[in-house]
N, C-alpha and C positions, 0 to 999 in steps of 0.2 A: 453925620453917620453914613457909613458905606452902605450901598444898596445890598439887599439880601439876594444872594444867589443860591438857588436850590442845588442840592448835591446830585439830584437825578434830573436829567432833562430828557424828554421824550424824543428829542432829535439827536441825542448822543449816538455816535456811530457804534455799532455792535461788532465791528470787525469786517474784514474782507474775506472773500472766498466762501467756501462751503460752510465753515463755522459761523461766519457772519450771517449767512442766509438762514441757517437753522435758528440762530438767536433771534432774528427778525420774526420768523414765523411763530416761535414760542412766545415772544413778547407780545405780538399782536393778538394771539389767542388769549393770553392772560388779561389783556385789556378788555377784550370782549366779554369774557366770562366773569371777572371779578367786579363786583358792584362798587360804585363810588360811595363816599361817605353820605351823600344825599339820597342813597337808595337807588340811583340810576346807574345804568351800565356806562362804561367809558365810551366816549364818542370817537375813539381812535379809528374804529371801523364803523361806517354807517350801517345801520341795520338793513338786512336784506339777504336773500339767498345768493346774490351775485358775489359778495365778498366771502361768504361762507364757502362757496364752491372753489374760489381762488385759494383759500387757505388749505382746504383738503387736497386740492390738486398738487400743491407744493409738497405736502407730506407724501403723497403717492409717488411723486418724482424722486423724493429722497429714498423711499423704500425700494425703488427700482434701481437707482443709481448706485447705492452703497454696496449691495451684493455683487453688482457687476465689477465694481472697483476691487472688491475683495477677491473675486475669481480671477480677474486679470493679474492681480498681484501674485496669487498662488501659481498661476501658469508661468509667470516671469521667474519666480524663485525656483520652480521645478526645472525650467529650462536652463537656468544658470548652474544648478546642481548637476543636472544630467551631462553637461558639457565640461564639468570640472574633473579634476583628478582624484578627488577625495574618495569617491565610491568605485574606483576602478579595481578590478580583481587583481590582487598581487600575490595571494597565497591560497593554495588549494590542497586539502588533505583527503585521502581516500583510505578507508579501513573496512575490514570484514570480507575482503575479496580474496579468493584463492584460485578459483577456476576462471573467473573473469578478470582480464587485465585492467590495470589502472587506465590505460589509454582508451580501452573500450568504454569504460564507465564515463570518462570525461567527454568523449565524443558523443555518447548517447545523451548525456545531460544537456548538451548544447552550450556548455561553458567554454569561454575562450580567454586566454591570458590578456589582461588589459581592458576587458569589456566593462562597461558601466553596469553596476548591479541594481540600480534603481528600478529599471524596467524589466528585470529578469523574473520570469514566471516560475516560481518554485514548485507549485503544484503540478504544472505540466511537465517539468523536469523529472519529478518523482514517477509520474506515469510512464515516461519514456524509459526510465531505468528498469521499471518492472517488466518491460517488454523483453528484456534479455532473458534467455532460456534458463540460465543458472540462478538468476536473482529471484528470490522468493519475496523479500521485503527490502525496500529502499527508503532512505531518509536523507534529505538534503537540507542543510541548515546554513544560513548566512550569519556570520559573526561580523556585524557591522564595525567599521565601514568597508573593509576590503578583503575579508577572509571567508572562504566557503569550505564546509565539511560535508563529505559524502560518506555515508555509512550504509552498508548493505548486509543482508543476511542471505546466504546462498542455500540452495536446495542440497539435500544430502541423499545420494542414491541408496535405495534399499534393495533393489533387484534390477535385473535386465529384462527387457521385453523384445521379442522378435516380432516385428510387424511386417506384413506383406507375405510374399511367397517364401516357402521354406528354403529355396535355393537362392533367390534374389532378394529376399527380405533383409531388412537392416535391424541392427540392435539399437535400442533406446534405453535410457535410464528411467527408472520408475522410483518416485519418492514415497515416503510413508503415507502420504495422503492419497495415493493411488493416481498420481498425475504423471503422465509420460511427458518429460520436459525437454530432453535433449538427445540427439543421436550420439552414439559412441564413435569417437574419432580414433584414428590410428595412434597408438601410444598411450591412450587413456586406460584407467584402471577398469578391468573386467572381472575382478574377483568378487562377484556377487552371484546369488542364485538367479537362474534364468527362468522366466515364465514363458511357457509355450502352450500351444493349442490354438483352436480357432477363436481367437480373442474377440474378433469383430462381432461374432454372434453370441458370445458368452459374457458380455458385460463391459466391453471397452468401447466407449462412445465419445468421440471428439477428444481422444487422448485422456479420458478420465474414466476410471473404473466406477461403474454403477454399483450401489450397495445391493445386498441381498441377491447376489449372483455367484456362480461358481468361481469367477475370477476374484470376487471380493473375498471368498474363502481362502484363496491362495495368498492374497495380501494379508489377511489376518494371521495365517500360519507364519509367514516370513517376519511379520512384526513381532510375534512371540519369540521366534528364534533370534531376532536381532537384540533381544534383551541380554544376551550373553550367557544363556544356560550352558553349563559345562558339558553336559551330555549331548545336547542338540543345539549348538549355536548356528547362526546364519552361515558361518564359514563352512559348516559340515554339509550344507544343503547344496546339491548340484543343480537340480531341476525341479520345477513345480509345473506339472503338466495338467491342464484343465481339459477334462473329457466331458462331452455332452451327457453321456449316460452314467458314467461311473464317478463323476465329480473330480476331486483333486487327487492326483497321484504324485507322490514325492519320491525323489531319488537322492541318495546320499553321495557324497564325493568319493568316498573310499569303498562303497558297497554297491553292487549292481542291482540288487533286488528292489522291486517296487514296494511302496508303502501306500496302500489305498486308504485315503482319509475320508472319502465320501463327500457329501454336500452340506452336512449339518454338524453342529456341535464341534466345530473345529478347535475351539479353545480347550474343551474338555478332552478331546481325543489327542491333542498335542501333549498335554501333561501326562496322559496315560501312556502315550508312546515313549515319553522320556523315561518312565519307570521300566517299561519293557526293555528298552535299549540298555539301560543301566544294568539290568539283571543279565542280559545277554553278554555284555562286555565283561562283567565281573566273572561270569562262568566260562568265558572264552568260547562261546557258542555262536558268535555273530557270523562266523564264516560258514556255518551250516544253514543259514536262513535262505529260503527261496522267495518268500514274500510275507508281508504282514498286512492283514486286513483289519484295519481299525473300525471298519463299518460292518463287520461280520454280523454282530447282533447289537442291540441297543446298548448294553452294558458289558459287552464281551468283545475281545479281539482274537483273531486267529493268526497264529504264528506257524507258518508252513516251513518245513525244513527240506533240504535237498535229499533225494533218495540216496541211500548209501551205495557205494560202488561195490558190485559183486565180483 
């Protein structure tokens, strides 16, 4: 009869390299912990703290080495991708721009044809685009692997503001949020109401109109006019002058007389003024008007006419 050969031998090799060492450690622990049929622990490891410390130290080494290997592999893969042509910028689209050129947007974003997009900072590029005077909101989206889309929303002028000295001062555009955002350059559209007065003392701080000031009242007036009222649209307003004592004074494009709006209740007085002008136009008496005082009394307006020629 052939001699019996056990299927499992304690000395059987568990493999080479890292898998083999892991198997050896696990096998050794199993022998220490699992009791033998006689109720005694396996004698593969002699009892004592010395061998227990060796087993634990091997586990600690594994826990340290494996993450390092994973990190090294990740850096290797990233380096290979960063140097490949897969993620290089090949197509770039720009939309929403009218006042800002395509070239300005691309240069401000930091994008370059053929650059690798893996390390491109999208958030920082958006912030740079918002620094452009005409750009109110900007969005930059990467359509992987090699396409970038730039979409912007530009500011819309509501009025013009003259800042500085009356003779040497410059005109700037003002948007509906009360933000002075860009100087008026030669050849640009100037068909907007102009806001005048000592604006630095009346509510214009760091190119932003402060609320609850006479200048804010002027902004509220031109906002209402910009809605396109047929009698008093924004195009019919020539100047909005802010006075320290009298508040807002409005001048129309085709009529030289002043309209005193005061400092309060601008919305109510605007719609009341629309009714007064509508009646004057209908009766063809607009040419006789000398001035209109919308702040004459709380609920009354004064319409002064030119003295008849004798």
